[in-house]
N, CA, C and O of each residue as an XYZ file, in Angstrom:
252
protein
N      32.074    -24.489     20.063
C      29.983    -24.998     20.170
C      29.532    -24.502     18.776
O      30.066    -23.744     17.967
N      28.458    -25.134     18.772
C      27.440    -25.128     17.159
C      26.685    -24.161     17.239
O      26.308    -23.514     18.216
N      26.399    -24.049     15.830
C      25.729    -22.800     15.786
C      24.023    -23.100     16.076
O      23.273    -24.066     16.217
N      23.960    -21.588     16.060
C      23.107    -21.110     16.800
C      21.614    -21.691     14.842
O      21.608    -21.525     13.622
N      20.713    -22.362     15.964
C      19.632    -22.505     14.858
C      18.782    -20.972     14.289
O      18.877    -19.851     14.787
N      17.886    -21.447     12.987
C      16.852    -20.022     13.008
C      15.657    -20.677     13.596
O      15.326    -21.855     13.726
N      15.107    -19.528     13.916
C      14.024    -19.513     14.869
C      12.745    -19.603     13.655
O      12.228    -18.655     13.064
N      12.507    -20.748     13.546
C      11.115    -21.137     12.496
C      10.222    -19.979     12.637
O      10.084    -19.046     11.845
N       9.548    -20.203     13.931
C       8.490    -19.624     14.363
C       8.131    -18.073     13.812
O       7.129    -17.605     13.272
N       9.576    -17.436     14.253
C      10.180    -15.971     13.575
C      10.111    -15.694     12.654
O       9.358    -14.838     12.190
N      11.215    -16.622     11.880
C      11.137    -16.624     10.274
C      10.384    -16.553      9.521
O      10.547    -15.691      8.656
N       9.201    -17.408      9.469
C       7.662    -17.082      9.342
C       6.953    -15.815      8.843
O       6.292    -15.670      7.815
N       7.391    -14.489     10.296
C       6.505    -13.550     10.547
C       7.276    -12.564      9.946
O       6.649    -11.719      9.308
N       8.382    -12.476      9.992
C       9.394    -10.814      9.852
C      10.115    -11.545      8.872
O      10.426    -12.728      9.010
N      10.460    -10.640      7.591
C      11.210    -10.443      6.761
C      12.529     -9.374      7.277
O      12.255     -8.330      7.868
N      13.549     -9.652      7.068
C      14.827     -8.880      6.983
C      15.148     -8.071      5.714
O      15.634     -8.639      4.736
N      14.780     -6.243      5.718
C      15.367     -5.931      4.220
C      16.551     -5.977      4.184
O      17.361     -6.293      5.056
N      16.787     -5.407      2.351
C      18.337     -5.630      1.945
C      19.290     -4.112      2.920
O      20.503     -3.936      2.807
N      18.672     -3.515      3.507
C      19.603     -2.687      4.683
C      19.484     -3.153      5.716
O      20.004     -2.451      6.583
N      18.790     -4.511      6.271
C      18.977     -5.169      7.905
C      17.833     -4.870      8.395
O      17.577     -5.552      9.387
N      16.416     -3.559      7.894
C      15.596     -4.010      9.002
C      14.727     -4.855      8.380
O      14.550     -5.421      7.302
N      14.046     -4.672      9.937
C      13.248     -6.138      9.874
C      11.184     -5.480      9.700
O      10.469     -4.780     10.415
N      10.962     -6.259      8.283
C       9.253     -5.588      8.588
C       8.913     -7.018      8.523
O       9.541     -7.985      8.093
N       7.036     -6.819      9.397
C       6.202     -7.090      9.709
C       5.050     -6.849      9.898
O       4.777     -5.683     10.182
N       3.479     -8.275      9.779
C       2.432     -7.571      9.930
C       1.739     -6.781     11.354
O       1.643     -7.318     12.457
N       1.488     -5.989     11.159
C       0.789     -5.865     12.454
C      -0.667     -6.842     12.432
O      -1.265     -7.433     11.533
N      -0.923     -6.650     14.136
C      -1.720     -7.370     14.499
C      -2.814     -6.732     14.875
O      -2.858     -5.528     15.131
N      -3.949     -7.682     14.935
C      -5.191     -6.593     15.173
C      -6.514     -7.092     13.998
O      -7.683     -6.788     14.239
N      -6.228     -7.669     13.073
C      -6.737     -6.920     11.901
C      -7.470     -8.341     11.349
O      -7.839     -8.607     10.205
N      -7.533     -9.031     12.394
C      -7.804    -10.974     12.007
C      -9.813    -10.640     11.939
O     -10.625    -11.035     11.103
N      -9.995     -9.900     13.018
C     -12.329    -10.227     12.961
C     -12.164     -8.947     14.169
O     -11.177     -8.564     14.797
N     -13.497     -8.529     14.169
C     -13.945     -7.394     15.032
C     -13.679     -6.491     14.227
O     -13.053     -5.645     14.866
N     -13.762     -6.252     13.443
C     -13.101     -4.697     12.755
C     -14.264     -3.426     12.756
O     -14.109     -2.219     12.571
N     -15.453     -4.207     13.037
C     -16.262     -2.913     12.914
C     -16.569     -2.108     14.089
O     -17.307     -1.129     13.975
N     -15.801     -2.614     15.787
C     -15.463     -2.092     16.394
C     -14.687     -0.785     16.580
O     -14.773      0.079     17.452
N     -13.681     -0.929     15.190
C     -12.374     -0.345     15.468
C     -12.789      1.180     14.556
O     -13.574      1.158     13.608
N     -12.321      2.050     14.893
C     -12.203      3.313     13.660
C     -11.587      3.523     13.137
O     -10.494      3.301     13.657
N     -11.493      4.093     11.743
C     -10.828      3.963     10.471
C      -9.434      4.255      9.999
O      -8.865      3.929      8.957
N      -8.966      5.068     11.204
C      -7.307      5.234     11.591
C      -6.667      4.569     12.201
O      -5.442      4.671     12.261
N      -7.653      3.358     13.064
C      -6.988      1.981     13.739
C      -6.914      1.041     12.620
O      -5.886      0.374     12.495
N      -7.815      0.915     11.847
C      -7.826      0.394     10.364
C      -6.711      0.765      9.440
O      -6.359     -0.078      8.615
N      -6.405      1.361      9.462
C      -5.557      2.348      7.759
C      -4.332      2.091      9.042
O      -3.332      2.288      8.350
N      -3.927      1.862     10.079
C      -2.379      1.795     11.037
C      -2.484      0.013     10.867
O      -1.517     -0.587     10.398
N      -3.642     -0.679     11.261
C      -2.962     -1.979     11.015
C      -2.941     -3.022      9.714
O      -3.143     -4.236      9.719
N      -2.582     -2.011      8.437
C      -2.854     -2.338      7.510
C      -1.728     -2.813      6.653
O      -0.871     -1.935      6.759
N      -1.469     -3.365      6.183
C       0.075     -3.588      5.009
C       1.314     -4.053      6.021
O       1.092     -4.801      6.973
N       2.632     -3.540      5.720
C       3.177     -3.896      6.797
C       4.130     -2.404      7.469
O       4.167     -1.228      7.106
N       4.837     -3.189      8.621
C       5.768     -1.896      9.303
C       7.389     -2.332      9.293
O       7.757     -3.487      9.075
N       8.162     -1.375      9.526
C       9.066     -1.686     10.149
C       9.329     -1.592     12.024
O       8.933     -0.715     12.792
N      10.152     -2.869     12.335
C      10.088     -2.863     13.313
C      11.078     -1.892     14.314
O      12.219     -2.168     13.945
N      11.161     -0.910     15.381
C      11.512     -0.068     15.991
C      12.894     -1.080     16.276
O      12.556     -2.228     16.566
N      14.462     -0.841     16.242
C      15.708     -0.729     16.343
C      16.257     -2.189     17.465
O      16.813     -3.257     17.209
N      15.638     -1.393     19.074
C      15.500     -2.152     20.022
C      15.321     -3.454     19.806
O      16.023     -4.389     20.191
N      14.323     -3.468     19.157
C      13.086     -4.573     19.297
C      13.992     -5.886     18.153
O      14.221     -7.056     18.461
N      14.452     -4.995     16.464
C      15.224     -5.462     15.129
C      16.208     -6.123     15.841
O      16.319     -7.324     15.594
N      17.125     -5.525     16.860
C      18.413     -6.518     17.103
C      18.323     -7.985     17.639
O      18.953     -8.902     17.110
N      17.387     -8.175     18.872
C      16.921     -8.823     18.929
C      15.930    -10.349     18.035
O      15.786    -11.567     18.134
N      15.589     -9.457     17.402
C      14.457    -10.392     16.192
C      16.196    -10.725     15.653
O      16.553    -11.880     15.884
N      16.934    -10.085     15.179
C      18.253    -10.509     14.050
C      19.160    -11.323     14.502
O      20.116    -11.647     13.797
N      18.967    -11.851     15.962
C      20.087    -12.705     16.324
C      19.335    -14.156     16.792
O      19.839    -15.243     17.070
N      18.070    -13.763     16.766
C      17.120    -15.020     16.523
C      17.048    -15.819     15.179
O      16.825    -17.028     15.134
N      17.279    -14.941     13.978
C      17.356    -15.926     12.727
C      18.346    -15.826     12.216
O      18.300    -15.478     11.037
N      19.679    -16.071     12.828
C      20.997    -15.815     12.771
C      21.383    -16.665     13.171
O      22.602    -16.796     13.284
């Protein structure tokens, strides 16, 4: 059976840390920010660590 190809669309959107966790950017920060409250905007900014159940599926797509 041939090797599985890396899912390039996903590879551009997530990074795997040295410990194997999956880092990603939260959605919703593109536009219409004035209607969102400060707490929500702070949560959106920066990177987050993905939950392990979904991260397992992501790692399979990347290797």
